Each structure stands twice: as structure tokens, then as C-alpha cells.
C-alpha positions in Angstrom: 0.3 -0.1 0.1 2.9 2.6 1.1 2.6 6.0 2.7 2.6 8.4 -0.1 3.3 11.8 1.6 5.4 12.4 4.8 2.0 13.3 6.2 0.8 10.6 9.5 -2.0 8.7 9.8 -3.8 11.3 12.2 -3.8 13.8 9.3 -5.0 11.2 7.0 -1.8 11.2 4.6 -3.1 13.6 2.6 -0.7 16.8 2.1 -2.5 19.6 3.7 0.5 21.4 5.3 2.4 24.4 3.7 2.2 28.1 2.7 -0.1 29.2 0.1 -1.2 32.3 -1.5 -4.5 33.5 -3.0 -4.6 36.9 -4.9 -7.4 38.3 -7.1 -8.4 41.8 -8.6 -11.4 43.6 -6.6 -13.1 46.3 -8.6 -14.7 48.7 -6.4 -17.1 51.4 -7.6 -16.3 55.2 -7.6 -20.1 55.1 -5.5 -18.7 53.2 -2.8 -16.8 56.0 -1.9 -17.4 56.7 1.9 -18.8 53.3 2.4 -17.2 50.5 4.5 -16.1 47.4 2.9 -15.2 44.3 5.0 -13.7 40.8 4.4 -15.2 38.3 6.1 -14.2 34.8 6.2 -16.1 31.8 7.4 -12.8 29.4 7.5 -9.1 29.8 6.3 -6.6 27.5 7.3 -4.4 29.1 9.0 -2.2 31.4 10.1 -4.3 33.8 7.5 -2.6 37.1 6.8 -4.5 39.7 4.7 -2.6 42.1 2.3 -4.9 44.9 0.0 -2.8 47.4 -2.6 0.6 46.4 -0.6 -0.5 46.8 3.0 -0.9 44.9 5.4 -4.5 44.5 6.3 -4.8 41.9 9.3 -5.1 38.0 10.1 -6.7 35.8 11.6 -4.6 32.0 12.8 -6.9 29.7 14.0 -8.1 28.2 11.0 -11.3 26.8 12.1 -12.8 30.2 13.2 -14.5 33.0 11.4 -13.4 36.7 11.1 -14.0 39.8 9.9 -11.3 42.8 8.4 -12.0 46.2 7.5 -10.6 46.8 4.0 -11.8 50.4 3.7 -8.1 52.2 4.8 -6.4 50.5 1.7 -9.0 50.4 -0.7 -9.1 52.3 -3.8 -12.9 53.3 -5.1 -13.2 53.4 -8.8 -10.1 51.5 -9.7 -8.6 47.9 -8.9 -7.3 46.6 -5.7 -5.0 43.8 -5.2 -6.1 41.5 -2.5 -3.4 38.8 -1.0 -4.1 36.4 1.6 -1.4 34.4 2.8 -2.2 30.8 4.9 0.5 28.7 6.3 -1.0 25.3 7.8 1.8 23.5 9.7 2.6 19.7 9.7 0.9 18.2 12.8 -1.9 21.1 13.8 -4.3 19.1 14.3 -5.1 15.1 15.3 -7.5 14.9 12.1 -7.1 16.2 8.5 -7.6 19.8 8.4 -7.4 20.7 4.7 -6.1 23.6 3.9 -6.3 26.9 2.3 -9.8 29.4 1.8 -12.5 26.2 2.7 -15.4 28.3 3.4 -17.0 31.5 2.4 -15.4 34.3 1.8 -17.8 37.6 1.9 -17.0 40.9 0.5 -19.7 43.3 2.4 -20.2 47.2 1.9 -22.5 48.6 4.6 -22.3 53.0 4.9 -20.1 54.0 7.8 -23.5 53.5 10.5 -24.2 50.6 10.4 -25.5 47.3 11.9 -22.4 45.6 13.4 -20.6 42.4 12.6 -22.8 39.6 14.1 -24.7 42.4 15.6 -27.9 41.2 16.8 -28.6 38.3 20.1 -32.0 37.4 20.3 -33.1 34.9 23.6 -36.4 33.8 24.4 -37.6 33.3 27.9 -40.9 32.4 29.6 -41.9 29.9 26.4 -45.1 28.0 26.6 -47.5 27.0 24.2 -49.6 30.1 25.2 -47.2 32.7 24.6 -43.2 33.2 24.7 -40.9 36.7 25.6 -38.4 37.6 22.9 -35.4 39.8 23.5 -33.1 41.9 20.9 -30.2 42.9 21.5 -29.0 45.5 18.3 -25.5 46.8 18.1 -25.1 49.6 15.7 -21.5 50.7 14.9 -20.3 54.4 13.0 -17.1 54.6 11.4 -17.0 58.4 11.5 -16.3 60.6 14.3 -19.8 62.9 14.2 -22.4 62.6 15.8 -25.3 60.2 13.9 -28.6 59.8 14.9 -30.3 56.6 14.0 -33.6 54.6 14.4 -33.7 50.7 14.9 -36.7 48.9 13.9 -37.2 45.5 14.3 -40.0 43.3 12.7 -40.7 39.2 13.5 -41.6 37.0 10.6 -42.6 33.1 10.6 -39.4 31.7 8.5 -40.4 29.1 6.0 -37.5 26.7 6.0 -38.5 24.8 3.1 -39.0 28.1 0.4 -36.2 29.6 2.1 -37.2 32.4 3.1 -40.0 34.7 5.2 -43.3 34.6 5.3 -46.0 36.5 7.6 -45.0 39.1 9.9 -46.2 38.4 13.4 -45.1 41.0 15.5 -42.7 44.2 16.2 -40.2 45.3 18.3 -40.8 49.6 19.4 -38.5 51.8 17.1 -35.3 52.9 19.2 -33.3 56.0 18.7 -29.2 56.0 19.3 -26.7 58.8 19.0 -23.2 57.8 18.0 -20.3 59.6 17.2 -17.9 56.7 16.5 -17.6 53.6 17.9 -20.4 51.2 18.9 -23.9 51.2 20.8 -26.2 48.6 21.5 -30.1 48.5 22.2 -32.4 46.6 23.5 -36.3 45.8 23.0 -38.5 43.4 24.9 -42.5 41.6 22.8 -44.5 39.1 23.9 -45.5 36.8 21.4 -48.8 34.9 21.8 -49.7 31.3 20.5 -45.7 30.7 19.1 -44.8 28.3 17.0 -41.7 26.4 19.1 -38.8 25.0 17.9 -37.9 21.3 19.1 -36.5 18.0 17.7 -38.7 15.7 15.9 -40.8 13.3 15.9 -42.3 14.8 18.8 -41.7 18.3 18.0 -41.4 20.7 14.8 -38.2 22.8 14.3 -40.2 26.1 14.1 -38.5 29.0 12.5 -38.6 32.8 13.0 -37.1 35.5 11.2 -36.0 38.7 12.7 -36.0 41.7 10.2 -33.6 44.7 11.5 -33.8 47.7 9.7 -32.0 51.2 10.4 -32.4 54.3 9.6 -30.8 57.9 9.8 -33.4 60.2 12.1 -36.3 61.3 9.6 -35.4 59.3 6.9 -38.1 56.7 5.6 -35.5 54.4 3.8 -33.1 52.1 5.5 -29.3 52.9 5.4 -29.1 49.3 6.0 -31.2 45.8 6.4 -29.9 42.6 9.0 -31.3 39.2 9.1 -31.3 37.1 12.3 -33.1 33.7 11.9 -33.8 32.2 15.5 -36.2 29.6 17.2 -38.6 30.3 20.3 -37.9 27.3 22.5 -37.2 27.0 26.4 -33.9 24.2 27.4 -34.1 23.2 30.9 -31.2 21.2 32.4 -31.9 18.6 35.4 -29.7 16.5 37.5 -32.0 13.9 37.4 -33.8 14.3 34.3 -31.4 15.4 32.1 -32.5 17.8 29.0 -35.4 19.3 28.6 -36.7 20.8 25.3 -40.1 23.1 26.0 -40.9 21.2 29.2 -40.1 17.5 28.1 -37.5 15.7 28.1 -35.5 14.7 25.4 -33.0 11.6 25.8 -30.0 13.0 23.7 -29.9 10.2 20.8 -26.5 11.8 19.6 -23.4 11.3 17.6 -20.0 13.0 17.2 -19.3 14.7 13.8 -15.5 15.8 13.0 -17.8 18.6 11.1 -14.7 19.9 9.6 -14.2 17.3 6.9 -16.8 15.8 4.1 -15.2 12.6 3.2 -14.2 12.3 -0.2 -14.6 15.8 -1.0 -11.9 17.1 1.7 -12.9 19.8 3.9 -13.6 22.6 1.0 -17.3 23.1 2.3 -20.1 21.9 0.5 -24.5 22.3 1.6 -25.6 19.1 0.2 -22.9 16.9 1.2 -23.4 18.2 5.5 -27.6 17.9 4.5 -26.9 14.2 2.8 -24.5 13.7 6.3 -27.8 14.8 8.2 -30.5 13.1 6.3 -28.9 9.7 7.2 -28.1 10.4 10.6 -31.8 11.6 11.0 -33.3 8.2 9.0 -31.2 6.5 12.3 -32.5 8.2 14.8 -30.2 10.8 15.4 -31.8 14.1 17.6 -28.5 15.5 18.8 -25.0 16.3 16.9 -21.8 17.3 18.8 -19.4 19.3 16.6 -16.1 18.0 17.2 -13.6 19.7 17.8 -13.7 23.0 16.5 -16.3 25.7 15.7 -18.4 24.9 12.0 -19.2 26.3 9.0 -21.9 28.7 9.8 -24.3 26.6 7.1 -24.1 23.6 9.2 -25.5 25.3 12.1 -28.3 26.4 9.5 -28.9 23.1 9.0 -29.1 21.7 12.3 -32.1 24.8 13.1 -33.9 23.4 10.3 -33.8 20.1 10.9 -34.4 19.9 14.1 -31.1 18.6 15.9 -29.9 20.0 19.6 -26.2 20.8 19.4 -23.5 20.8 21.6 -20.9 23.7 19.9 -17.5 23.0 20.3 -14.6 25.4 20.2 -11.2 24.5 21.3 -8.9 20.5 21.1 -6.4 21.6 23.6 -6.0 24.5 25.7 -2.4 25.1 27.5 -1.2 21.8 26.9 -0.2 20.5 23.5 -1.8 16.8 21.6 -0.3 17.8 18.6 3.5 20.3 18.6 1.6 22.7 16.3 -1.7 22.7 17.1 -3.9 25.6 19.2 -1.5 25.5 22.6 0.8 27.8 20.9 -1.3 30.8 20.0 -3.8 30.0 23.3 -2.5 33.0 25.7 -3.1 35.5 22.9 -6.0 34.4 20.9 -8.2 32.2 23.6 -10.5 34.9 24.3 -10.7 36.6 20.1 -11.7 33.4 19.3 -14.0 32.3 22.1 -15.9 35.6 21.7 -16.0 35.4 17.8 -17.5 32.1 18.1 -20.0 33.0 20.6 -21.6 36.2 18.7 -21.3 33.9 15.3 -23.4 31.0 16.8 -25.6 32.0 19.7 -28.7 32.9 17.9 -28.9 29.5 16.6 -31.9 27.8 18.3 -30.3 24.6 17.9 -27.5 25.0 20.2 -28.3 24.0 23.7 -24.6 24.4 25.4 -21.3 25.5 24.7 -18.3 23.5 25.0 -15.1 24.6 25.4 -12.8 21.9 25.7 -12.3 18.4 24.4 -10.3 16.1 27.2 -7.7 19.1 27.9 -4.6 17.9 29.5 -5.1 20.4 31.9 -8.3 17.7 33.4 -5.7 16.2 36.0 -2.4 18.0 36.1 -0.6 21.2 37.2 -2.8 21.6 40.1 -5.8 23.7 39.5 -4.3 25.3 36.4 -7.2 23.4 34.7 -10.0 25.0 37.2 -8.7 28.4 36.6 -8.7 28.2 32.9 -11.7 26.5 33.1 -13.3 29.4 35.1 -12.1 32.1 33.0 -13.4 30.6 30.2 -16.5 30.0 31.8 -17.0 33.7 32.6 -15.9 35.2 29.0 -19.3 32.9 27.6 -21.2 33.7 30.6 -20.7 37.5 29.2 -21.7 36.8 25.7 -24.3 34.1 26.5 -25.4 33.8 29.9 -28.3 31.6 28.5 -27.1 28.3 28.2 -24.2 26.2 29.9 -20.9 25.9 29.6 -19.3 22.4 29.6 -15.7 20.3 28.6 -15.6 16.5 27.7 -13.7 14.6 30.6 -11.8 11.3 29.9 -9.8 11.2 33.1 -11.4 13.9 35.7 -13.0 12.3 38.4 -15.4 13.9 40.5 -13.1 14.8 43.5 -11.1 17.1 41.0 -11.8 20.6 40.9 -11.7 20.6 36.9 -15.7 19.3 37.1 -16.1 22.2 39.5 -15.7 24.9 36.5 -18.3 23.5 34.8 -22.6 23.6 34.0 -22.7 20.1 33.1 -21.0 16.9 33.3 -19.8 15.7 30.1 -18.0 12.5 30.4 -15.9 10.9 27.5 -16.0 6.7 27.9 -15.6 6.7 31.6 -19.4 6.8 32.4 -19.8 3.0 31.7 -16.8 2.1 32.4 -13.1 1.5 30.7 -12.4 -2.1 30.5 -13.3 -3.1 34.5 -14.1 -5.8 34.3 -11.7 -8.9 35.0 -11.7 -10.6 31.7 -9.8 -7.3 30.7 -7.0 -7.8 32.7 -4.7 -8.8 30.0 -5.5 -5.8 28.1 -3.0 -2.5 28.1 -4.1 1.2 28.8 -6.5 2.7 30.7 -9.3 1.2 32.7 -11.9 3.2 34.8 -14.4 1.9 36.9 -18.0 3.3 36.0 -18.4 7.0 36.7 -22.3 7.9 36.1 -23.0 7.4 39.5 -19.9 9.1 41.6 -20.0 12.0 39.5 -23.9 12.1 40.0 -23.3 11.8 43.6 -21.5 14.7 43.6 -23.0 17.2 41.3 -26.3 16.0 41.8 -28.2 19.5 40.4 -25.8 19.2 37.1 -27.2 17.8 34.0 -25.3 14.7 33.1 -24.4 13.1 29.6 -21.9 11.2 27.9 -20.0 13.3 24.9 -17.8 10.8 23.8 -19.4 6.5 23.8 -18.6 4.2 22.2 -15.2 4.5 19.8 -16.4 0.8 18.5 -14.4 -0.1 15.4 -15.4 -2.0 11.7 -14.8 -2.1 8.6 -18.3 -2.6 6.8 -19.0 -5.9 5.9 -16.4 -7.2 6.9 -16.5 -11.0 8.7 -13.3 -12.6 10.6 -13.5 -15.8 12.7 -13.7 -16.7 15.6 -16.0 -14.1 17.2 -15.6 -13.0 20.5 -17.9 -14.0 23.2 -16.8 -10.4 25.1 -18.3 -7.0 24.7 -15.6 -4.4 24.0 -13.3 -6.7 23.4 -9.7 -5.2 21.6 -8.6 -5.3 17.6 -5.8 -8.3 17.3 -5.7 -11.1 14.8 -5.9 -13.6 17.4 -9.1 -12.7 18.6 -10.7 -12.6 15.4 -10.8 -8.3 15.7 -8.9 -7.7 12.9 -6.6 -8.8 9.9 -3.7 -6.1 10.0 -2.4 -7.1 6.8 -5.3 -6.8 4.9 -6.2 -3.6 7.7 -9.8 -5.1 8.4 -11.6 -5.0 11.6 -13.9 -7.4 12.4 -18.0 -6.3 11.3 -19.2 -8.3 14.1 -19.0 -5.2 16.3 -17.6 -5.8 19.3 -14.5 -4.8 18.9 -13.3 -1.3 20.6 -10.4 0.6 21.3 -8.6 0.6 23.9 -10.8 3.4 25.9 -14.1 2.3 24.1 -17.3 -0.1 24.9 -19.2 -1.8 22.4 -22.9 0.1 21.9 -24.4 -2.8 23.8 -22.4 -1.9 26.8 -23.0 1.6 27.0 -26.9 1.2 26.4 -27.0 -1.5 29.5 -24.8 1.5 31.8 -27.5 3.9 30.6 -30.1 2.3 31.3 -28.7 1.6 34.6 -28.5 4.6 35.3 -31.9 6.6 34.1 -30.9 10.1 35.0 -28.0 9.9 32.3 -28.9 12.8 29.4 -28.2 10.7 26.6 -24.8 10.4 24.7 -22.9 11.5 21.6 -21.4 8.0 19.7 -17.9 8.3 18.6 -18.5 9.0 15.1 -21.6 9.1 13.2 -19.5 9.1 10.2 -16.3 8.0 9.3 -13.9 10.8 8.7 -10.2 11.7 7.3 -7.5 11.0 10.1 -7.2 9.3 13.3 -7.4 5.8 11.4 -7.5 3.8 15.6 -6.1 0.7 15.2 -4.0 1.0 12.0 -1.7 4.3 11.4 -1.1 3.2 7.6 -4.5 3.9 7.1 -6.3 6.9 5.7 -9.5 7.3 7.9 -11.0 6.5 10.9 -13.1 3.2 11.7 -15.4 4.7 14.3 -18.1 5.4 12.2 -21.7 4.1 12.4 -21.4 4.9 8.7 -18.6 4.7 6.4 -17.0 7.4 4.7 -18.4 7.0 1.5 -22.2 7.1 3.5 -22.4 3.3 3.7 -24.1 2.6 6.8 -22.3 -0.2 8.6 -24.4 -3.3 10.5 -24.0 -1.1 13.8 -26.2 1.2 11.9 -29.4 -1.0 12.7 -28.3 -1.8 16.3 -28.3 1.9 17.1 -31.9 2.2 14.9 -33.3 -0.5 16.7 -32.8 1.8 19.8 -33.4 4.7 19.0 -36.3 4.2 16.2 -38.8 2.5 17.9 -41.6 3.9 15.1 -39.7 1.4 12.6 -40.0 -2.3 12.4 -36.2 -3.6 12.5 -34.5 -6.9 12.1 -31.0 -6.8 10.9 -29.0 -10.1 10.4 -25.4 -10.2 10.2 -23.4 -11.9 8.5 -23.8 -12.5 4.8 -24.1 -16.0 4.2 -21.3 -16.9 1.6 -18.5 -18.8 3.4 -17.7 -21.6 1.1 -14.5 -22.4 3.2 -16.7 -22.9 6.6 -18.7 -25.4 5.4 -19.5 -27.6 8.5 -17.9 -25.2 10.6 -19.2 -22.8 13.6 -20.6 -19.1 11.7 -22.1 -17.3 14.3 -25.2 -15.4 13.8 -26.5 -12.3 15.3 -29.6 -10.1 15.0 -30.5 -6.4 16.0 -34.2 -5.6 16.3 -36.3 -3.8 18.5 -38.5 -6.7 18.9 -38.1 -8.8 22.7 -38.3 -12.3 21.0 -36.6 -13.8 18.0 -36.8 -17.2 16.3 -33.7 -17.7 13.9 -34.1 -20.2 10.9 -31.0 -21.6 8.6 -32.5 -22.9 5.7 -35.9 -23.8 7.5 -34.3 -25.5 10.5 -35.1 -23.7 13.3 -31.6 -22.9 15.6 -34.3 -21.6 18.6 -36.5 -19.1 19.8 -34.6 -16.2 22.3 -36.2 -13.9 24.5 -33.5 -10.8 25.0 -32.7 -11.0 29.3 -32.8 -7.3 31.1 -29.7 -5.3 29.8 -29.1 -7.0 26.5 -29.4 -5.7 22.8 -28.4 -8.2 20.6 -29.4 -11.9 19.7 -26.7 -14.1 19.8 -26.8 -18.0 18.1 -23.0 -18.5 18.0 -23.1 -22.5 17.6 -24.5 -22.0 14.0 -22.8 -24.6 11.4 -22.8 -22.9 7.9 -24.5 -24.7 5.1 -25.5 -22.0 1.9 -28.9 -21.3 2.0 -31.3 -19.2 3.6 -30.8 -17.6 6.8 -34.4 -16.0 8.5 -35.3 -14.6 11.6 -38.5 -13.7 13.0 -39.2 -11.4 15.3 -41.8 -10.6 18.1 -42.7 -8.2 20.5 -44.9 -8.4 23.3 -45.7 -11.9 21.9 -47.1 -10.6 18.7 -45.1 -10.9 15.3 -43.0 -7.8 14.8 -40.2 -8.0 11.9 -38.5 -10.5 9.4 -35.4 -10.5 7.8 -34.0 -13.1 5.3 -30.3 -12.9 4.2 -29.6 -15.9 1.0 -26.2 -17.2 0.1 -25.7 -14.6 -3.0 -24.6 -15.8 -6.6 -21.7 -14.9 -8.5 -21.5 -11.1 -9.4 -23.9 -10.6 -12.9 -24.5 -6.8 -13.2 -23.9 -3.3 -12.0 -26.9 -1.4 -10.7 -26.7 2.6 -9.9 -28.8 5.0 -8.1 -28.7 8.4 -7.4 -30.1 10.0 -4.5 -31.8 12.5 -6.3 -33.4 12.7 -9.8 -32.8 16.5 -9.9 -30.0 18.7 -8.9 -29.6 23.0 -9.5 -27.1 24.1 -12.1 -25.4 26.6 -9.6 -22.6 24.5 -9.4 -22.4 23.4 -5.9 -25.5 21.3 -5.7 -24.3 17.3 -5.8 -26.1 13.8 -6.7 -24.8 11.1 -4.7 -24.8 7.7 -7.1 -24.8 4.8 -5.4 -23.0 1.9 -7.2 -24.0 -2.1 -6.4 -22.7 -5.0 -7.6 -25.5 -8.0 -7.7 -26.1 -11.3 -8.7 -28.7 -12.6 -11.5 -31.8 -12.4 -8.3 -30.6 -8.5 -7.8 -28.9 -9.5 -4.6 -25.9 -7.4 -3.3 -22.6 -9.6 -3.9 -21.2 -8.5 -0.5 -17.6 -9.5 -1.2 -17.2 -8.2 -4.8 -14.3 -5.9 -4.9 -14.4 -5.4 -9.1 -12.7 -2.1 -10.7 -15.2 0.2 -11.5 -14.7 2.9 -14.3 -17.0 6.0 -13.9 -17.5 8.4 -16.6 -20.5 11.1 -17.5 -21.9 12.5 -20.7 -24.1 16.1 -20.5 -23.4 19.2 -18.5 -21.7 18.0 -15.5 -19.0 16.6 -14.4 -17.3 14.0 -11.4 -15.9 16.0 -8.6 -14.8 12.5 -6.5 -15.2 8.7 -6.0 -15.3 6.4 -2.8 -15.8 3.4 -1.8 -15.7 3.5 2.3 -12.5 1.3 2.7 -10.3 2.9 5.3 -6.9 1.9 3.8 -8.1 2.7 -0.1 -5.6 5.2 -0.6 -7.1 5.9 -4.6 -7.2 9.4 -5.2 -10.6 10.8 -4.2 -10.9 12.6 -7.6 -9.8 9.5 -9.3 -13.0 7.7 -12.0 -11.6 4.6 -11.6 -12.0 2.6 -8.1 -12.6 -0.8 -6.7 -15.8 -1.2 -5.0 -15.6 -2.7 -1.2 -17.6 -5.7 -0.7 -20.3 -4.8 -3.1 -20.2 -0.9 -3.0 -18.6 2.4 -4.5 -19.6 5.9 -4.8 -19.7 8.7 -7.7 -20.8 12.0 -6.7 -21.5 14.8 -9.4 -22.0 18.0 -10.1 -24.1 19.6 -13.0 -21.5 22.6 -14.6 -22.8 26.1 -13.5 -25.6 27.2 -15.6 -25.9 24.4 -17.4 -29.2 22.5 -17.8 -30.2 19.4 -19.0 -29.7 15.7 -19.0 -26.9 14.2 -17.1 -25.9 10.4 -17.9 -23.6 8.7 -15.2 -21.9 5.0 -16.4 -20.4 2.4 -14.4 -17.9 0.0 -16.4 -16.6 -3.3 -15.3 -14.6 -6.0 -17.1 -17.1 -8.9 -17.5 -20.5 -6.6 -17.1 -22.5 -4.5 -18.7 -22.2 -0.8 -18.3 -25.2 0.5 -16.0 -26.2 3.9 -16.3 -28.4 6.5 -14.3 -29.4 10.0 -15.3 -29.3 13.4 -13.1 -31.5 16.4 -14.6 -29.6 19.5 -14.3 -32.1 22.4 -14.0 
């Protein structure tokens, strides 16, 4: 396989380090003289420095944050202007793939010299009920001149039509307020009541209704606004209870969450794309996810717009480290000088989002357990800054080593545990393993901090390669990965898909479920992770991407998808069998069969012969028939719930690969140059069944007004370039990502070819 770059597996072995320059001409009309022109950068990796016409404008070192620079002093209206941006992304700047360059949107914002400030509105909701709610609004106005300016601020509130992407009917207005400015910033505050509000809350029990506040700035006595600023928000209440977890609008919402390494989009790298992120959230919603932890940096602002619209609750996180390093070139180098500016920028940008229920100021920071009370001191300082910017939400930091008797958790408003809530390899059968061993911590933390909400911010850290089953199958839950116990194949970089193996600090989903069900005060969990991501390829450092995801890097569900879905989607009838049933070298050998279901009884049949009917015991979450002897044919499970037949599923021995099949996620996409169609390829037999061990080489092509942006197959050790149009399938599946050429319309035909198969095609319309 080899190592194509000097970059380590932690950064996905992708070349993101080095210095890069961006240059472009800016044409500014003479009519813009007297106005203020800002450069707003949503994210640039990293150590950004900006020049205009040879003058140093400013910069921002933290590559994950958003910032604004004032170009006005160096701008020449009516002439061409030379803008230059230098970025310097050092090796080992993150523990995962950071990407490089300007990877999010950049905006040129022109306003009058008196205008609404950057992130200049702050909306909070209080006394929320189905009958009425109080909306409080602060508006900050900025003046770039010294002359006294008399202005008025007016704000209307409209229903926001998320489907149409525009504001709807007007429902309220704030009293108009007056300000007198002579340079600098001033704020004005207002409060109104809305009767019968449409509340925001997570589906399926609630609806993510949104409003938009339209703020207009007027010169006193003028009817024409000089600035208009829109702020989307939701009317909802969050309550945080030590005994009852998270309540949204008075109802408990158990956190069924995942961590998203919100910085990469798989084969698309770190470059932001709204449709790719939306697709990820759609798959998570189908899984039953209702909460996202943004690990471990500020996300693209558009991602929070999606979570607002779709109704996920969000833990928004800013730092992976403080003063103590995790990698040699990470944020610890600039923490002393930049922590406050970064934290305030992050909070002001994000605090109006309805979906955010908590702020996280750190992830597993080294100061938890070292350095005396230094961790408490920094945590308290950061918490105080948060409260200055947003006193309405609690502050937390995830803890993987801190214990209840330490000072670190005292600095936090919520208890956020990584892995230690359920315990880490704490039973005698793991005495042979190396690494951390921690007894369960839910109860000790709850006893010490009975009024603080407790949740697991990272659970599981389970590992698997989609559709790859290895033998023998361990009888242990949360077993380590090694070649001798069937957990892995280090020569082929496989991890067993029986979903029983984890990192040396993790736990299989079954153990996490049992710990939470035994401690009903726990607010829920954020699984590590929802999707595979680039970098951190535990357990095989030579690979490119993680094995942690419930969904692989290409977007194909792993088997544990159905284990979580059977817990999180009681509305669905689920029965999922593993493994596949093609084992010609195992005829007559024991080949265990496991079933994930939300039924509580199940009977398994192999070629019509019952293998026994079982009932799940308390704190059991999968059915296991560990003595099944393999013979080709059909495996069927019939599940029952409370004595009534519930769901059935069948797995057959598939035949030889006979055909290719293409399926597009959407038949039509916009021709704006950014919308995407994700096209799945399946290799099937003559009956149309997926050939779940097929790894044939595939060639993708496209005709019509489009292009293939990237391909993938979800295999963590595939180093084929994502831009390549040729790629092997992995266990029967591959993916092509397609976009339309900007401004071009018509049918795009995507074709897949492979030796020994007829071509397969699918048509996507660009419009």
C-alpha cells in the first residue's frame, strides 16, 4: 500500500501542510467611496494574513474560526485593488485531517459608515409556553465616523419558511429605538411577547419551527433604511436537570447523539458543501439521531443553519486543547494570546442558533488532571467569558480522566464524560489488556454534582470495516482489536464487522446502552462517531481514515447502524441479520449469527430449520446464535414484540456477480455549481442481491452538462485519489459524486463500467 505523503495517519496521509497564497483583483466602483467594505472569512486554514494594495490589513491564526477585517482604509474606489491572502498550515496542526486553504465561504460586505455591527444582533427567548413567549433583542450599531449620527432601529418578526428559504408572514414588531453615535459601537435593547408561538424542538415529537427578525437601520427622519440585517431564531426553552436530563419546551429529550468531525466531508475533503453536509444529516436523522456534537472546532455557519432547520440539538465546541499540547503545532501555541478573541468570535457568530443547547470550551484537555488547579482556573476563566456573551446556555468540557473529587468539573455547568461513564475495560476478563481501566463514573459524578446534567459526550469508539466478518467471533463485549481474537486482520487493514470490538478506551454499543439504562438520570450520549472521517485511523496507523463511524466515509451504513436504529427508532420495525451468508470455506464450521432488532423475542432459521427462539434478557441488546453451523442457503429471522410477530429478515447465499446497478440519491439537482448528486454503485447477482464480497474495478464516466467530482468506496485503507474516476468497489459498493456545470441544464448520464459486466447508467437532470 505504501505511504504516498510524509503526512502521518492522524492527518489522513493527505498533503495539507505548507504555505499557500490567494490573489485576486477587486473592482470597487467610485460610488462606493464613503462606504465601509469588510472582508468576512468563514474559515481559512490557517494563520491567515491579508494584504490589500500592499498594505497589511490583518489576520487570524485559528483556521477553524470565522473573522472580519476592514478593507476600507486601503481600498481605492473606482480603481482595481489587489487583494492577497497568505495561509500557512503547519504539519501536525490537528489530530485529524485539517485540509488547507480557504475552505469555507468568503464575503465582501459593503455598508454605510453607520451600520449594524458584525454579528450585531442577539436574540433570546424566555417564559416560553404554547400560549406565549417573551422575545428579547439586543442590536449593536457601529459608526466608523467621528461626526454624531442620529439613527433609529426597527425590527419586525416574521415566520421563517424553511422549505422556501424565505420569510413569511409578519407576526410582531419591536418598538422603534433611537441612538446617537459619534464613532464606536452602541447597543439598544427591546422586548416583546408573541402569543401562540410556533415552538422549535427536535422531531419526531416536536417541530423545528423558525422565525426571522428583520432589523432595519434608519437615519433619523428618513424612511429609507441604510442597513438591513436578518437573524433567524427559534422560540424554545431548554431546561437542564441532574435527574431528568435535557428538557426541550418542558419535555424530556433523551440525547441520541453522534459526534461529527464537522470539518471534513469525506471524499470532498474539508471544502464546505451544503448538500454534502445535508446528506450526512439526512442519514443520521433516518438512523434516529437527534443531537450533534461539533467535534472539536467551530463548524461552518451553514451547518448550524441545517441543524436549526432539521431540528437537531447541538453541542457547539471550540477548542481541542488549551495550554497543553496534543500535537506540536496545535492551538496550544496561540492559546494565551488568542483564546479570548476566538471564544468571543465563536459565541457571537453562533449564539442566535435555535439548535445550540450548550457550549463546549474544551475536549479532553490535558489540564483536567495535571498542573494542580490550572484546569479549574482556565475553565472558570473561559466559562466567565461565555457568560458575558451568552448567559442563557450552560458551559461544559468533555472529561476522559477527571474524576468527581477533582476541581476541574467544579468549573463547569454540566458534566460531560468521554467513555468513563460506562467504565473502561473495568471487568476481570480485560485484565490482560494494556491502557486505561476505569470503573463506571456515572454514579460517582451524580452523587458529587446532583444538580448538574450528566451526559456522555463520547461513547463507544467502536471499530469496524463495513461488511468484513472475521473469525473466531469473540464472546466478549468491547474486545480489543487483534489478529488472534478475530478482531482484525492487520495485513489487510480490516476490523471485524460483528460490532464487538473497540479501541482500548472504548465500549461496544451494547455496554453503553446497559450503563445508561441502569442510570436513568443520564441525559444521553454522543457516539464516537456518526460517520467515518479523514484521519485518526485507529487501530491501523497506516490507513487514511477512521473506523469509528456508524456510517462509512462514503455514506454506506455499517451493521451497527441497525443496532443503534433498533434502539433509537421505536417507530420502525427492524430486524437485521449479520453476517452475510457466503462462506464456501466454512461449510460445516461454526459461523455465529447475530440479529439487531427492536423486538424482544426472535427465532432464527437456517434453510427452514429452527436454531432456537430466544428472549432478550434485561440489559441485552442483540440476539446471538453463536453455535450455528454454516451451510449455504437461506438464513431467516422472525422477531416478536410482546408476543406478537414484529419484523422478519432474510439473508441468502448470493450468486456470482452478474450486473452493476446505479442509484442516484436525487433525480434532479440545481445547476449552481455546488449542488451534488451522490450515486451509489452496487454489484449484484442474477437475482438482484448485493454481492457483498465483490471488489471489482469500476470506471465511472459522465456525459452531458456535468462532472464527476469524487469517488469513494468506504474502505479505510484505499489510497486511490478521491478525484479518480476509477476505483475498486468495496464489499459490493462504491460511490460517485456528481455536480452540474454552473449555468448548464439538461440530462447528465453517469455510466459505470467493469470487466465482465454490461454497462450501467443513471440519469440526473441539471436545472
